N, C-alpha and C positions, 0 to 999 in steps of 0.2 A: 504494500500500500504506500502511496506517495506521502512523503513527510510534508504536512501542511505548513511547516515552518521554513521550507525551502522554496523560494520563488522560482517560477518557470524560466525567467530570463537568465541565461548563463552569465556568470560574473565576469568572464573575460570580455564580454561585450561591454559591461559597465566600466571596467577598467580602461578599455580602449576609448570609450566615450569620455571618461575622466581626463585621460591624457590629452585628447583633442581640445577639451574645454578649459584646460589649465591656463591660468593667467600668466604663469611662468613655467617657465619650464627650463632545532630538532623537533618535535610535534607540539600540538597545542598544550597550553598550560593545564595541569591537573588540579582538581579540587585539593585544597590544603589538607583536609582531614583524611587520615589513613585508617581511622578507627571504623568500627561497625557503624554503618549509616543509620540514623534514626528514621522512624516512619515519616514519610513526606519530607525527606531530606531536601534541602534547597540546593539546586544546581543553578548555573548561570541564568537559564531561561526562567525558571520558576521564581528565583529571587528577584530578577529584574521585573517580571510581570507583577508580582505581588506588591512590590514597592510602588509601581506606577498605578496600580489599582487603588491603593490605600492612601498614598500621599502625593500622587500626581507627578512623580519624578522617578528616574532610575536610582539605584544606590550610588552614593559617593564611593570613591576609591577605598576609603577606610572601612566602609560598610560591607563591601565585597569580602574583604579580609576577615571581617568579624563574623559574617553570617553564612558563608558558603559551607555546605555540609551539615549545618545544624538543622533541627526540625522546624517545619513551618509554624508549628504551634508556638515555639519560642519567639519567632519573629512577630506573630500576631500579638503576643503578650506585650511586646515592646511598642508596636505601632498603633494598635487599636486604642482609641481614646486619648492618644497623645495630642499635644498642642498642634503638631504638624498635621496629624490626621484630621482634626477638626477644622484647621485652617483650610485644608483642601476641600473638605466637605462643604464648608461655608461658601467658598468660591464657586463650587459646583452648583449649589443651590441658587446663588445669585445669577449664575449663567442660565440656569433652568428658567428663572423668572425674567430673564432678559434685562437684568439690572446691572449692565456693564457700561463702560465708557461714561457718557454724560449722565447716565441714570444710576451709577453706582452709589450706594449710600455712603455718606462721608461723615455722618455724625459720630462723635467719639463713642457714645453709648452703643452704637451699632457695631463699630469696628472692634469693640471689646468683647463681642459675643463669642468668638472662637475661644478666647481665654477662659470665659465663664463655662463654656461647654467642657473644655479640658480639665477645669478645676472642679467639675461636678456641681457647679452652682446654677446650672441651667440644663434642661433636657431639650432634646431635638424639637419637640412640639412647640415649646415656648419660643425657641429660636425662629422657627418658621412663622409663628404668630408675629414676632417682632418685624420680620420682613414685610408682612402685609400692612403693618402699621406705619411704615416709613413714608415720608413724603415722596421718596423716589418711586415707590410702588404706585402711589396715587398719581404721580405725574406720568408714569409709564403707561397707565391705564385710565385715561381721562374719561369722565362721563359715566353715568349710572349703567348704561347698557354694557359698555366695554368692561368696566370694573367688576360688576357682578358676574358677567360671563367668565372672565379670567379667573376669578376666585373659585367659582363652581368647577371650572374645568381643570385648573392647575392644582388646586388643593384636593378636590374630591374626585376628580376624574369623571365628572358628570357631563353628559352631552346635553347642552342647553335646549336643543331642539326637542328633546324628549322630556324636558322638565321646564316647560314654558311658564307654568303657574309659579314655580319657585323663583324663576328669573324675574317675573313681573313683581312678585312680592319683595324680592331683594332690591329691585330698582325703586320701589316706593319707599322702602326704608332708607335707602341711600339718599333720597331726596327729602327726608325728614318725616315721612309718613309711617304707617304701621302695616305690617304684613306677616303672614304665616310662612316662614321661610325654612324649608327642610324640617318641618314639624315643630318649629319654635317661633314664638312671637318676637319680632324684631322691630326696633324703632329708629335705628340709625345705621350709618356705615360701619361703625366699630362693632356693632352687634352682628351684622352680616358676616364680618370677618371671623368673629369669635365662634359663631355657629359652625362655619365651614371648617375652621382649623380643628375644632374639637369633635367633629362628626366622625362616626365610625368609618364612613366611606373615605375620609381623609387618611386614616391609619392604613386602610387597605391600599389606597392609591400610593401613598408614600412608600410602603413596603415593596410594592410591585416595581416602582421605578428605581428604588435602591437596589433591589435584586438585579435588575437589568443593568444598572450602573456598575455593580461590583462583579457579578457573575457573567454578565453579557449573554443572558438567556432569559426567557420569559418565566421559567419556573413552574412547578406543579401548583395548579390553582388551589387544590384542596389544602396542601401544606401551607401555602402562603396565607390562605384565609384563616387557618388555625393560628398561625403566628401573628397575623394582624389583630385577631381578637385579644391575644395576650398583650400585644403592644398597646392596644387601645386602652386596656385597663391600667397598664404600667409603662409609660414611655421610656423609663430607664432601662428597659430590656432591649433597647435597640442594639447596643454593642454586643451583648451576648448572642443575639439573633444573627448579627453579621458574622460573628466568629464561627458560628455553626455553619453558615454558608461557605466560608472560606476554608473549612476543613472537610467539606463534603465531596462526594464523588463528582457532583456536578462541576465543582470548581477544578477538580483534577482534570476533567474533560476540557474545561475552558483553557487550562494551561497547555493543552495539546494543539490548540488552534490559534491562529492570528486574528486579532481584532484591530480595526483601524484606529489610529491615534487622532484625537482631537487636535486642533491647532495649538491650543495651550499645552497639551501633553507633548506634542512634537517639539515645541520651542523649549519647554522646561528640560526635556530629555536631551536636546542638542547642547544646551549650555552645560548641563551636568556632565555629559559624555566628553565634551571638549575642554571645559574650563573647571570642572569639578565644583560648580556652584550654580545656583538658580539665577535666572535673569532678574535684575531689579525691575520694579514696577514700571519705571520709565523706559526700560528696554523691552519688556514683554508687551505692554499694552498697544503701542503703535504697530508692532509686527503682527500681533494677533488680530487686530482690527483689519489690517490689510489682507491677511489670509482669509478671514471670515467673509470678506466682501466678494470672494471669488467662488464660482461654482466648482472649480477644480483648482485647489491651492497647490497641487504638487509641483508645477513648474516654478512657482515663486518660492516654495520650500527649498528647492535646489539652489536658487539664488542666495537665499539666506545661509545655507550651508557654505557656499563658496565665500560669501562675505565674512563669515565667522572664521573660516579656515585662513583667509588671507589677512585677517585683522592683526595678526601678530600676538594675539592674546592666548591662543591655544598652545598647549605644551606639546609640540611636535618634534621628535628627535631628528637630528641630522642623520642622513642615510649611512654615513660611514661609522656611526656609533651603534648601529643595529647589527650585532655580531651573529645573530641567529634569526634570519628573516622568517623562517618557517614558524618559529615560536612566536615571534612578534605578530605575524599575520593571524595565526591561530588565536592569539589572545584578543585581537581586535574583533574577530568573529564572535567570540564568547561575550565580550563586553558590549558590543554595539548591536548585535543581532540576537544574543541570548542562546546561541547554539554552537556546536562544533562545526568547523569547516569540513566539507567532504574532502576526500583525497584528491579528487579532480580539481576542486576549487583551490586547494593548497598548491597543487602542481602549477596551475595557470597563474595564480597570484605571485608565487615565488619566481616563476619564469619572467613575468613582466617586471617584478621588482628589480631583477638583475639587469634589466635593460638600462643603458646609460642615461636616457632622458626621463626615467621614472624616478619620482621622489616620494617619500613617505606620505606627503599631503595628497598625492595622486591616489594612493591606496585608500586613504581615509575618505576622500571625496567619492570614490566609487562605492564604498559601503554606505555612506551617509546619504547619498542621493539615490540609492537603489530603492525600488518599490518595496522591498522587504522591510526597510527601515521606517516606512510609513505606517507600519503596524507593529504590534507587540503581543 
């Protein structure tokens, strides 16, 4: 069966393309642990993917050294509920509600929410409630019809065409009247929000989209419904529920396939892979906005790769300092693509590496601009 993590385009084609577009011109590394491997031991691919799913970036160099070969459960203990986990979760929620760029909430109390989540001083439901109460959310969804429609659809997953009575009741309340909205009498905009956020359908919808976000699958409806009922009674069970997902057979299957990277994930990953740091907000936002504006961002992603490689900020060794090209190239496959290079790929890459006009940056550009790097 074909390995889903190996893209169909031969890499020698990508290397040749990289050489043409250049503005100038012993085996793969082993896991450090030699002990008996624990259950769900982290290899390069599973470690990289789990980090990207949970905190929105691949591991830093020191984190590869720390976690390779250890059990996935230990990594989840460290990441789930951390400040970085909740920071990524928060940014994903803002993106889901389209509260980015000019609509991003900037009030201090709002920006402190990830810290409160990490400190156990706020649960996820309260955090979502705060989003809907921001002036940014109100400005993003102006007018009674738009506002109530968005609240019903994005919080509860309701199709307003099938719930016209509730829509009209919510609109009346938004405008200062009274209505029976989702089974509760409401008198104003704030009460419309409160009813939606605390509705059982909101728990169900939230859990379904979080499962999709973390496991990249729709999930078993019956199992999710049972979990949603428990979560509705106790919103603090979210992290335990997510942990169960990430140790499940369904997540094991997710690790065997590639999923497309969002533009934010691509940019975060590129900076970490080349600079061992995340982009600053002023670096990330303009590039993400430009990529988001395109139906197909892949050509512009390749331009960003070239710009960062040529910026002088990436730590790229001189060719004559690479004493073992096979090992160096094998390491780059593991770190950048999360998998071992095939024998044929190593043969082709090492052969091209030894050509006089090939530089290390050419190899890196071939990997980073290849379609396989667009996924994880």
